[in-house]
C-alpha positions as CSV (number, residue, x, y, z in Angstrom):
1,X,88.4,62.6,54.1
2,X,88.7,58.9,54.2
3,X,87.3,58.7,57.6
4,X,84.2,60.6,56.5
5,X,83.6,58.2,53.6
6,X,84.0,55.3,56.0
7,X,81.6,56.8,58.5
8,X,79.1,57.4,55.6
9,X,79.4,53.9,54.4
10,X,78.9,52.5,57.9
11,X,75.9,54.7,58.3
12,X,74.3,53.6,55.0
13,X,75.0,50.0,55.8
14,X,73.5,50.4,59.3
15,X,70.3,52.1,57.9
16,X,70.0,49.3,55.3
17,X,70.5,46.7,58.0
18,X,67.8,48.3,60.1
19,X,65.4,48.5,57.1
20,X,66.0,44.9,56.2
21,X,65.6,43.8,59.8
22,X,62.3,45.7,60.0
23,X,61.2,44.1,56.8
24,X,62.2,40.7,57.9
25,X,60.4,41.2,61.2
26,X,57.2,42.2,59.4
27,X,57.4,39.2,57.1
28,X,58.5,36.7,59.6
29,X,56.6,37.9,62.7
30,X,54.0,40.5,62.2
31,X,52.7,39.4,58.7
32,X,53.7,35.8,59.1
33,X,50.2,34.3,58.6
34,X,49.5,36.4,55.6
35,X,52.6,35.6,53.7
36,X,52.4,32.0,54.6
37,X,48.9,31.9,53.0
38,X,50.3,33.5,49.8
39,X,53.2,31.1,49.7
40,X,50.9,28.0,50.2
41,X,48.5,29.3,47.6
42,X,51.4,29.7,45.1
43,X,53.1,26.5,45.9
44,X,50.0,24.3,46.6
45,X,47.4,23.8,43.9
46,X,44.2,21.8,44.2
47,X,43.1,20.2,40.9
48,X,39.6,18.7,40.6
49,X,39.3,15.1,39.5
50,X,36.2,14.7,37.4
51,X,34.3,11.5,38.3
52,X,33.6,9.1,35.4
53,X,29.9,9.0,34.5
54,X,28.2,5.7,35.3
55,X,27.1,3.2,32.6
56,X,23.5,2.4,31.6
57,X,22.7,-1.2,30.8
58,X,19.7,-3.1,29.4
59,X,18.0,-5.8,31.4
60,X,20.4,-8.5,30.1
61,X,23.5,-6.4,31.0
62,X,24.2,-5.1,27.5
63,X,25.9,-1.6,27.8
64,X,23.7,1.1,26.2
65,X,25.8,4.1,27.4
66,X,29.2,4.5,28.9
67,X,32.0,7.1,29.3
68,X,35.3,6.9,27.4
69,X,38.2,8.3,29.5
70,X,39.7,10.6,26.9
71,X,42.4,13.2,27.7
72,X,42.9,16.8,26.6
73,X,46.4,18.3,26.2
74,X,47.3,21.8,27.3
75,X,50.4,24.0,27.6
76,X,51.1,27.1,29.7
77,X,52.8,29.3,27.2
78,X,54.4,31.5,29.9
79,X,56.7,28.5,30.8
80,X,57.6,27.6,27.2
81,X,61.1,28.6,26.2
82,X,62.2,28.3,22.6
83,X,63.7,24.9,23.2
84,X,60.7,23.6,25.0
85,X,58.4,24.9,22.2
86,X,60.5,23.0,19.7
87,X,60.5,19.8,21.7
88,X,56.8,19.9,22.4
89,X,55.8,20.8,18.8
90,X,58.0,17.9,17.4
91,X,56.5,15.3,19.8
92,X,52.9,16.4,19.1
93,X,53.4,16.5,15.4
94,X,54.8,13.0,15.2
95,X,51.8,11.6,17.2
96,X,48.9,13.5,15.6
97,X,50.3,14.0,12.1
98,X,49.9,17.8,12.2
99,X,52.6,20.3,11.2
100,X,54.9,21.9,13.8
101,X,53.7,25.2,12.5
102,X,50.2,24.3,13.6
103,X,51.4,24.1,17.3
104,X,53.6,27.1,17.0
105,X,50.5,29.1,16.1
106,X,48.7,27.8,19.1
107,X,51.7,28.7,21.4
108,X,51.6,32.3,20.0
109,X,47.8,32.6,20.2
110,X,47.7,33.8,23.8
111,X,49.6,33.9,27.1
112,X,48.6,31.3,29.7
113,X,46.9,27.9,29.2
114,X,46.3,26.9,25.5
115,X,44.4,23.8,24.4
116,X,46.6,21.7,22.1
117,X,44.5,18.6,21.5
118,X,41.0,17.8,22.7
119,X,39.7,14.4,23.7
120,X,42.8,12.3,22.9
121,X,42.4,8.6,23.4
122,X,44.3,6.8,26.1
123,X,46.3,5.0,23.5
124,X,47.5,8.2,21.9
125,X,48.2,9.7,25.4
126,X,50.4,6.7,26.2
127,X,52.6,7.6,23.2
128,X,53.4,10.9,25.0
129,X,54.0,9.3,28.4
130,X,57.8,9.9,28.2
131,X,57.4,13.5,27.1
132,X,58.4,15.8,30.1
133,X,58.3,19.5,29.2
134,X,57.8,22.2,31.8
135,X,54.4,23.9,31.1
136,X,52.9,20.9,29.3
137,X,50.1,19.0,31.1
138,X,47.1,16.7,30.6
139,X,43.6,16.7,32.0
140,X,40.8,14.1,32.0
141,X,38.2,14.9,29.3
142,X,35.5,12.2,29.2
143,X,33.3,11.4,26.2
144,X,29.8,9.9,26.5
145,X,29.4,6.9,24.1
146,X,26.2,5.3,22.9
147,X,27.4,2.1,21.3
148,X,24.1,1.3,19.5
149,X,23.8,4.7,18.0
150,X,20.2,5.9,17.7
151,X,18.8,2.8,19.5
152,X,16.5,3.8,22.4
153,X,17.7,7.4,22.1
154,X,14.4,8.8,23.6
155,X,14.7,6.5,26.6
156,X,18.4,7.1,27.2
157,X,18.5,10.9,26.5
158,X,21.8,12.7,26.1
159,X,24.3,14.8,28.2
160,X,25.3,18.3,27.5
161,X,28.9,19.6,27.1
162,X,29.3,19.8,30.9
163,X,28.5,16.0,31.1
164,X,25.2,16.8,32.8
165,X,22.1,14.8,31.8
166,X,19.8,16.9,29.6
167,X,16.9,14.5,28.7
168,X,15.8,10.9,29.3
169,X,17.4,8.6,31.9
170,X,20.5,10.7,31.6
171,X,18.6,13.6,33.2
172,X,16.3,11.7,35.5
173,X,19.1,9.8,37.2
174,X,21.8,12.4,36.7
175,X,22.7,12.6,40.4
176,X,23.3,8.8,40.5
177,X,25.2,8.7,37.2
178,X,27.4,11.8,37.9
179,X,29.3,10.1,40.7
180,X,31.4,12.1,43.1
181,X,34.3,14.3,42.0
182,X,37.7,14.1,43.7
183,X,40.6,16.4,44.2
184,X,44.4,16.3,43.7
185,X,46.7,18.5,45.9
186,X,50.1,19.2,44.2
187,X,53.1,21.2,45.5
188,X,54.9,23.4,42.9
189,X,58.1,25.4,43.0
190,X,58.4,29.1,42.3
191,X,58.4,28.6,38.6
192,X,55.1,26.6,38.8
193,X,56.7,23.2,38.2
194,X,55.2,20.2,40.0
195,X,57.5,19.0,42.8
196,X,55.3,16.4,44.6
197,X,51.7,15.2,45.0
198,X,50.3,15.4,48.5
199,X,48.7,11.9,48.8
200,X,47.3,12.6,52.3
201,X,45.1,15.4,51.1
202,X,44.2,13.9,47.7
203,X,40.6,12.5,47.4
204,X,40.0,10.0,44.6
205,X,36.9,10.5,42.4
206,X,34.1,7.9,42.7
207,X,32.6,6.6,39.4
208,X,28.9,7.2,38.8
209,X,26.3,4.6,39.5
210,X,25.5,1.7,37.2
211,X,21.8,2.0,36.1
212,X,20.1,-1.1,34.8
213,X,17.0,-0.6,32.7
214,X,13.9,-2.8,32.1
215,X,14.5,-2.3,28.4
216,X,15.6,-5.2,26.3
217,X,18.1,-4.3,23.7
218,X,16.9,-7.2,21.5
219,X,13.2,-6.1,21.8
220,X,14.2,-2.5,21.2
221,X,16.0,-3.4,18.0
222,X,13.1,-5.4,16.7
223,X,10.6,-2.6,17.5
224,X,12.7,0.1,15.9
225,X,13.5,-2.0,12.8
226,X,9.9,-3.0,12.2
227,X,8.6,0.5,12.8
228,X,11.0,1.9,10.3
229,X,9.9,-0.7,7.7
230,X,6.3,0.1,8.4
231,X,6.9,3.9,7.9
232,X,8.5,3.2,4.6
233,X,5.9,0.7,3.4
234,X,2.8,2.8,4.4
235,X,4.5,6.1,3.5
236,X,4.4,7.8,6.9
237,X,6.8,10.3,8.4
238,X,6.5,9.3,12.0
239,X,5.3,6.6,14.3
240,X,5.6,5.3,17.9
241,X,5.7,1.9,19.5
242,X,5.8,0.6,23.0
243,X,6.4,-2.9,24.3
244,X,5.5,-3.6,28.0
245,X,5.1,-6.4,30.4
246,X,1.4,-6.0,31.4
247,X,1.9,-8.0,34.6
248,X,4.2,-5.5,36.2
249,X,4.5,-2.3,34.2
250,X,8.1,-2.9,33.0
251,X,8.8,-1.1,29.7
252,X,10.6,-3.7,27.5
253,X,11.0,-1.3,24.5
254,X,10.0,2.2,23.6
255,X,10.6,3.9,20.2
256,X,9.6,7.2,18.6
257,X,10.5,7.6,15.0
258,X,12.2,9.6,13.7
259,X,14.9,9.3,16.4
260,X,18.4,10.8,16.8
261,X,21.9,9.9,17.9
262,X,22.6,11.0,21.5
263,X,26.4,11.3,20.7
264,X,25.7,14.0,18.2
265,X,22.4,15.4,19.5
266,X,23.1,19.0,18.4
267,X,22.8,17.9,14.8
268,X,19.2,16.9,15.2
269,X,16.1,19.1,15.6
270,X,14.0,19.4,18.7
271,X,11.2,17.6,16.7
272,X,13.5,14.6,16.3
273,X,14.6,14.7,19.9
274,X,11.1,14.9,21.4
275,X,9.7,11.7,22.9
276,X,6.3,11.7,21.4
277,X,5.2,8.7,23.5
278,X,5.3,11.1,26.5
279,X,4.7,14.5,25.1
280,X,2.2,14.1,22.3
281,X,-1.5,13.3,22.9
282,X,-3.9,11.9,20.3
283,X,-7.5,10.7,20.1
284,X,-7.1,6.9,20.3
285,X,-10.0,5.9,18.1
286,X,-11.4,2.4,18.5
287,X,-8.6,1.1,20.7
288,X,-10.5,2.7,23.5
289,X,-13.5,0.5,22.8
290,X,-11.8,-2.3,24.7
291,X,-11.5,-0.1,27.8
292,X,-15.1,1.2,27.6
293,X,-16.4,-2.4,27.1
294,X,-14.4,-3.4,30.2
295,X,-16.1,-0.8,32.4
296,X,-19.5,-1.8,31.1
297,X,-18.7,-5.4,31.7
298,X,-17.5,-4.7,35.2
299,X,-20.6,-2.7,36.0
300,X,-22.8,-5.6,34.8
301,X,-24.3,-3.5,32.1
302,X,-23.6,-5.9,29.2
303,X,-23.5,-9.6,28.5
304,X,-21.3,-10.9,25.7
305,X,-24.2,-12.8,24.1
306,X,-26.7,-10.0,24.4
307,X,-28.0,-8.9,20.9
308,X,-27.8,-5.2,20.0
309,X,-29.8,-3.6,17.2
310,X,-27.1,-2.0,15.1
311,X,-29.7,-0.3,12.7
312,X,-28.4,-1.7,9.4
313,X,-25.3,0.5,9.7
314,X,-27.0,3.9,10.2
315,X,-28.2,5.4,13.4
316,X,-29.3,8.9,14.4
317,X,-28.1,9.7,17.9
318,X,-29.7,12.9,19.0
319,X,-28.8,15.3,16.2
320,X,-25.8,13.3,15.0
321,X,-25.9,10.5,12.4
322,X,-23.5,7.6,13.0
323,X,-22.7,5.0,10.4
324,X,-20.9,1.7,10.7
325,X,-18.6,0.4,8.0
326,X,-20.8,-2.7,7.6
327,X,-24.5,-2.5,7.5
328,X,-25.3,-5.1,10.2
329,X,-28.9,-5.4,11.4
330,X,-28.0,-6.9,14.7
331,X,-24.8,-7.9,16.6
332,X,-24.1,-9.5,19.9
333,X,-22.1,-7.5,22.4
334,X,-19.1,-9.6,21.6
335,X,-19.5,-8.9,17.9
336,X,-19.9,-5.2,18.6
337,X,-16.3,-5.3,19.8
338,X,-15.1,-7.7,17.1
339,X,-16.6,-5.7,14.3
340,X,-15.8,-2.5,16.0
341,X,-19.4,-1.2,15.7
342,X,-19.6,2.5,16.4
343,X,-23.4,2.3,16.6
344,X,-23.2,-0.6,19.1
345,X,-20.7,1.2,21.3
346,X,-22.7,4.5,21.3
347,X,-25.8,2.6,22.4
348,X,-24.0,0.7,25.1
349,X,-22.3,3.9,26.5
350,X,-25.7,5.3,27.4
351,X,-26.1,2.5,30.0
352,X,-23.6,4.0,32.4
353,X,-24.0,7.3,34.2
354,X,-21.6,10.2,33.7
355,X,-19.9,10.0,37.1
356,X,-19.2,6.2,36.8
357,X,-18.0,6.7,33.2
358,X,-15.6,9.4,34.3
359,X,-14.4,7.5,37.4
360,X,-13.5,4.4,35.4
361,X,-11.6,6.4,32.8
362,X,-9.8,8.2,35.6
363,X,-9.0,5.0,37.4
364,X,-7.6,3.6,34.1
365,X,-5.1,6.5,34.2
366,X,-6.6,8.9,31.6
367,X,-6.3,12.6,32.3
368,X,-3.3,12.2,34.5
369,X,0.4,11.4,34.1
370,X,1.6,7.8,34.6
371,X,4.6,9.0,36.7
372,X,7.0,7.0,34.5
373,X,10.6,7.5,35.5
374,X,11.5,9.6,32.3
375,X,11.0,13.4,32.3
376,X,8.7,15.3,30.1
377,X,5.4,13.5,30.4
378,X,2.1,15.2,29.8
379,X,-1.2,14.2,31.4
380,X,-3.6,14.3,28.4
381,X,-7.1,15.5,28.6
382,X,-10.2,14.0,30.1
383,X,-13.4,15.9,30.6
384,X,-15.0,16.0,34.1
385,X,-18.6,15.0,34.4
386,X,-19.7,18.7,34.7
387,X,-18.0,19.3,31.3
388,X,-19.8,16.5,29.6
389,X,-22.2,17.3,26.7
390,X,-25.0,15.0,25.6
391,X,-22.6,13.6,23.1
392,X,-19.4,13.1,25.2
393,X,-19.9,9.5,26.3
394,X,-21.0,8.6,22.8
395,X,-17.9,10.0,21.2
396,X,-15.5,8.9,23.9
397,X,-16.9,5.3,23.5
398,X,-15.2,5.2,20.1
399,X,-12.1,7.3,20.9
400,X,-12.9,11.0,20.4
401,X,-13.3,13.9,22.9
402,X,-10.5,12.4,24.9
403,X,-6.7,13.1,24.5
404,X,-4.2,10.5,25.7
405,X,-0.5,9.7,25.3
406,X,0.4,6.3,23.8
407,X,1.9,5.5,27.2
408,X,-1.5,6.1,28.9
409,X,-3.3,3.9,26.4
410,X,-1.0,0.9,26.8
411,X,-0.9,1.3,30.6
412,X,-4.7,1.3,30.7
413,X,-5.0,-1.6,28.3
414,X,-2.6,-3.6,30.4
415,X,-5.1,-3.3,33.3
416,X,-7.8,-4.7,31.1
417,X,-5.9,-7.9,30.5
418,X,-3.7,-8.5,33.6
419,X,-6.5,-9.1,36.1
420,X,-7.6,-5.5,36.5
421,X,-4.5,-3.9,38.1
422,X,-3.2,-0.5,37.0
423,X,0.6,-0.5,37.3
424,X,3.0,2.4,37.2
425,X,5.1,2.0,34.1
426,X,8.9,2.2,34.6
427,X,12.1,1.8,32.7
428,X,14.7,1.5,35.5
429,X,15.2,-1.8,37.2
430,X,17.9,-1.0,39.7
431,X,20.8,1.4,40.5
432,X,24.2,0.3,41.9
433,X,25.8,3.3,43.5
434,X,29.6,3.5,44.0
435,X,29.3,6.5,46.3
436,X,28.0,4.6,49.3
437,X,27.8,1.1,47.8
438,X,24.0,1.4,47.8
439,X,21.8,-0.8,45.6
440,X,18.4,0.8,44.9
441,X,15.8,-1.6,43.5
442,X,12.8,-0.3,41.6
443,X,10.1,-2.8,42.0
444,X,6.8,-2.8,40.3
445,X,4.2,-0.5,41.8
446,X,0.5,-1.2,41.8
447,X,-1.6,2.0,41.5
448,X,-5.1,0.6,42.0
449,X,-7.5,-2.2,41.2
450,X,-9.7,-1.0,38.3
451,X,-11.8,-4.0,37.3
452,X,-12.3,-7.4,38.7
453,X,-10.3,-10.5,37.6
454,X,-13.5,-12.0,36.3
455,X,-14.1,-9.0,34.0
456,X,-10.5,-9.1,32.9
457,X,-10.8,-12.7,31.9
458,X,-13.9,-12.0,29.9
459,X,-12.2,-9.1,28.1
460,X,-9.2,-11.3,27.2
461,X,-11.6,-13.7,25.4
462,X,-13.4,-10.8,23.7
463,X,-10.1,-9.3,22.5
464,X,-8.9,-12.7,21.1
465,X,-12.1,-12.7,19.1
466,X,-11.2,-9.3,17.6
467,X,-8.1,-10.9,16.1
468,X,-9.7,-14.3,15.2
469,X,-13.1,-13.1,14.0
470,X,-12.9,-9.3,13.5
471,X,-11.0,-6.3,12.4
472,X,-7.5,-7.4,13.5
473,X,-7.2,-10.5,11.3
474,X,-3.9,-9.2,9.9
475,X,-2.3,-9.5,13.3
476,X,-2.9,-13.3,13.5
477,X,0.0,-15.6,14.2
478,X,0.2,-19.2,12.9
479,X,1.5,-20.6,16.2
480,X,0.2,-18.4,19.0
481,X,-3.1,-16.8,19.9
482,X,-3.2,-13.0,19.9
483,X,-5.6,-10.6,21.5
484,X,-5.9,-7.0,20.6
485,X,-7.8,-4.0,19.2
486,X,-7.4,-1.9,16.1
487,X,-7.9,1.9,16.0
488,X,-8.2,4.7,13.5
489,X,-8.8,8.3,14.4
490,X,-8.9,11.4,12.3
491,X,-6.4,14.1,13.2
492,X,-7.3,17.6,14.0
493,X,-5.7,19.9,11.4
494,X,-6.2,23.7,11.8
495,X,-9.0,23.2,14.2
496,X,-11.1,20.7,12.2
497,X,-11.0,17.0,11.5
498,X,-9.1,16.0,8.4
499,X,-10.5,13.6,5.8
500,X,-7.0,12.5,4.8
501,X,-4.9,12.6,8.0
502,X,-5.3,9.7,10.4
503,X,-3.6,8.0,13.4
504,X,-3.6,4.3,12.6
505,X,-3.0,2.1,15.6
506,X,-3.2,-1.4,17.0
507,X,-2.6,-2.7,20.5
508,X,-2.1,-6.4,20.9
509,X,-0.9,-8.9,23.6
510,X,0.5,-12.4,23.7
511,X,0.3,-15.2,24.7
512,X,-3.4,-14.5,24.8
513,X,-4.2,-16.8,27.6
514,X,-1.3,-15.6,29.8
515,X,-0.2,-12.2,28.5
516,X,3.5,-11.5,29.0
517,X,3.9,-8.9,26.3
518,X,1.6,-6.1,25.2
519,X,2.6,-3.9,22.3
520,X,1.1,-0.6,20.9
521,X,1.9,0.7,17.4
522,X,0.7,4.1,16.3
523,X,1.4,5.3,12.8
524,X,0.9,9.0,11.9
525,X,-0.9,9.8,8.7
526,X,0.0,6.8,6.5
527,X,-0.6,7.5,2.8
528,X,-1.2,3.8,2.1
529,X,-3.6,1.6,4.0
530,X,-4.8,4.4,6.3
531,X,-6.7,2.1,8.8
532,X,-5.3,0.5,11.9
533,X,-6.2,-3.0,10.8
534,X,-4.3,-2.6,7.5
535,X,-1.3,-0.6,8.7
536,X,-0.5,-1.0,12.4
537,X,-1.8,-4.6,12.8
538,X,0.7,-6.1,10.2
539,X,3.5,-4.1,11.9
540,X,2.6,-5.6,15.2
541,X,2.5,-9.1,13.7
542,X,6.0,-8.7,12.4
543,X,7.2,-7.5,15.8
544,X,5.5,-10.3,17.6
545,X,6.8,-13.0,15.3
546,X,10.4,-11.9,15.7
547,X,10.1,-11.6,19.5
548,X,8.5,-15.1,19.8
549,X,11.2,-16.5,17.5
550,X,14.1,-15.0,19.3
551,X,12.9,-15.5,22.9
552,X,13.0,-19.1,24.2
553,X,10.6,-18.2,27.0
554,X,7.7,-18.3,24.6
555,X,8.4,-21.8,23.3
556,X,5.9,-23.5,25.7
557,X,3.1,-21.3,24.4
558,X,3.7,-22.1,20.7
559,X,1.2,-24.4,19.0
560,X,-0.2,-25.1,15.6
561,X,-3.5,-23.2,15.2
562,X,-6.0,-24.7,12.8
563,X,-8.4,-22.2,11.4
564,X,-11.4,-23.0,9.2
565,X,-11.2,-19.8,7.3
566,X,-7.9,-17.9,7.2
567,X,-9.4,-14.8,5.7
568,X,-13.0,-14.2,6.5
569,X,-14.3,-11.6,4.0
570,X,-17.0,-10.4,6.4
571,X,-14.5,-8.9,8.9
572,X,-14.0,-5.2,9.0
573,X,-10.8,-3.4,8.4
574,X,-11.9,0.2,8.2
575,X,-13.7,0.4,11.5
576,X,-13.5,4.1,12.4
577,X,-14.4,7.6,11.7
578,X,-14.5,10.1,8.9
579,X,-16.3,13.2,10.1
580,X,-17.5,16.1,8.1
581,X,-17.5,18.5,11.1
582,X,-16.9,17.4,14.6
583,X,-19.6,19.6,16.1
584,X,-22.5,18.0,17.9
585,X,-25.2,20.3,16.5
586,X,-24.2,19.1,12.9
587,X,-24.7,15.8,11.3
588,X,-21.7,13.6,11.6
589,X,-21.4,10.8,9.1
590,X,-19.1,7.9,10.0
591,X,-18.1,6.1,6.8
592,X,-15.3,3.9,5.5
593,X,-14.4,1.6,2.7
594,X,-16.7,-1.3,2.0
595,X,-15.6,-5.0,1.6
596,X,-16.9,-7.4,-0.9
597,X,-19.6,-8.7,1.3
598,X,-21.0,-5.3,2.2
599,X,-24.5,-4.8,0.8
600,X,-23.8,-4.3,-2.8
601,X,-27.0,-2.3,-3.3
602,X,-25.3,0.5,-1.3
603,X,-22.5,0.6,-3.9
604,X,-24.8,0.2,-6.9
605,X,-27.0,3.0,-5.7
606,X,-24.2,5.6,-6.0
607,X,-25.1,7.9,-8.8
608,X,-22.7,8.7,-11.6
609,X,-21.8,11.8,-9.7
610,X,-20.3,10.0,-6.7
611,X,-17.3,7.7,-6.2
612,X,-18.1,4.0,-5.9
613,X,-16.4,1.6,-3.5
614,X,-13.8,-0.4,-5.4
615,X,-12.6,-2.3,-2.3
616,X,-11.7,-6.0,-3.1
617,X,-12.5,-5.5,-6.8
618,X,-10.2,-6.7,-9.4
619,X,-8.0,-4.2,-11.3
620,X,-9.9,-4.9,-14.5
621,X,-13.3,-4.3,-12.9
622,X,-12.0,-1.2,-11.1
623,X,-10.6,0.3,-14.4
624,X,-13.9,-0.4,-16.2
625,X,-15.9,1.4,-13.5
626,X,-13.5,4.4,-13.4
627,X,-13.4,4.7,-17.2
628,X,-17.2,4.7,-17.3
629,X,-17.2,7.6,-14.8
630,X,-14.5,9.5,-16.7
631,X,-12.0,9.2,-13.8
632,X,-8.3,8.9,-14.4
633,X,-6.5,6.3,-12.3
634,X,-3.1,5.1,-11.0
635,X,-2.4,1.5,-10.0
636,X,0.0,0.4,-7.3
637,X,0.6,-3.3,-6.8
638,X,-1.3,-6.2,-8.2
639,X,-4.3,-8.3,-7.2
640,X,-7.4,-6.8,-5.7
641,X,-8.0,-3.3,-4.5
642,X,-7.2,-2.7,-0.8
643,X,-7.3,1.1,-0.8
644,X,-8.5,4.0,-2.9
645,X,-7.5,7.6,-2.7
646,X,-11.0,9.0,-3.4
647,X,-13.4,7.8,-0.7
648,X,-16.7,6.1,-1.6
649,X,-19.5,8.7,-1.8
650,X,-17.2,11.6,-2.7
651,X,-18.7,14.0,-5.2
652,X,-16.9,13.6,-8.5
653,X,-15.2,16.5,-10.2
654,X,-13.6,16.8,-13.6
655,X,-9.9,16.1,-13.6
656,X,-9.9,13.8,-10.6
657,X,-7.3,11.0,-10.4
658,X,-8.0,8.0,-8.2
659,X,-5.0,6.0,-6.9
660,X,-5.7,2.4,-6.3
661,X,-3.5,0.3,-4.0
662,X,-3.8,-3.4,-4.8
663,X,-2.6,-6.6,-3.1
664,X,-2.6,-10.3,-4.1
665,X,-3.6,-11.2,-0.5
666,X,-7.2,-10.7,0.7
667,X,-7.3,-7.9,3.3
668,X,-9.7,-8.2,6.2
């Protein structure tokens, strides 16, 4: 009996031995490669090392965007015993001030990896450097930081949650800024604990490139601050401004208000995040007169001293009636630009044929993108010659029937004053890459020669006259000559031109004899002032004064300017359009406020059923006139009237209220 049991035991042992041997043979020999692969995959783990995003600097080296190397804390709840949970919860609670129960709830929330703290600073992380708990680990979790908040937000753009550029420079240069991710190979035991790091197979991450902009943080601050003040003063909801070096196309500042904070971009609307300088087109109004005059001058079609019959302020062009603000019988070509005569420009525009007119505008960059190194640009609208009507050149000559972005306008105007060269605007100066130690320099790029140097020199002098003798007197500086051009254009609202919604603009440059800075200001629908000479020109002046005062490079150009008459009452402010219906077959009346030296008979001839012009009248005189007409009134400010809410010539109705804006300074 005992022998039988012994034999059975031996047999069972022998069968088991054979089975184990076969199994070991399969594992060690036949399936060796497969099980080796599984073992290595379990024991060796590759962790990605996220590259730190590169920094963005201004032209002086001030950091506009950088990445903060935060850390996020995790735990693998499958490895947390009760004692480990207690140790970890106590340590985290003492550092972050949260209850232990808070972390216990996180431990119980799911099996596997659980986020305990997100984007912990390096300082806080160091407080946990001695904490060693199986299942507790840390990962890099970078935060993009914009130290100046909203400053230059539309230039810089922002990054999404995956640290990829979504707009602006962050998007355009994302490949450079992203750097090159690395990898970390670690060996773990059967319980998943890290045993060692394989240095031989570990690849370090390479930090993203350093991008240097042409933007000046100082100029950008000045531009945004003065734009903000202007929006408040003239009661507008939005506006844009650009500062550029006209000699090479470098953008020194670019602002679109309202703006946003890239660090918290999701809290702002798409409207606030949109860069209107690139995406929105407008009809530039009289600022384009400088460009049209340049083409006429370059073609030899005009002479500055030539006298033009300006029809005493009213001219019928085909079936359209055009009126100037002032009733001048005659003006020289120079005075046509200075006084921003619509009649003069319409007459002069007929001297150039359609093809040449179109070619010059196209060469100046209209109807096409500028190819600036920021995404999202639109090309605007420029009619081709075969699309021209009999009225097209006439209307384009004072800023209608053409749609342009603010960037196109300042780029074209730069060519007028820099010797005739159209430059490609750009905001990036250079890129220093850490991936291959490459330095990419972005030099100025000449697109084409548009007008001759001789024409450009003449235009500079004419544009100085606009400031010194014409519509832009509010842009004058005491210690430096300025050149420029005002503009006011009615906005299209629901398919027709509004009598109350305007784009008020001014483009100016300095020093006038050697332009180093050109600045465009466009204010959307100001409720006070309305016209470019009253709204945008003073904002430009404030910007120019602060730049000149803060930048020592302008010191050699500063000088005391003696003027015989600081405020010439004959100069225009309201130089542009108010149209009843912008349809060529209808009569279009171009009107505006009248200054004190306008022909008074035109004011006196208003009947008692139409609104008189009160411009430059005293408050007492204005109240007397309004009372006699039975019109109620509101007064803002003191001094003389500089704006009125009911335009001259408007048919009076019962119950009307006229708001008068007054100033103690004479407005030109």
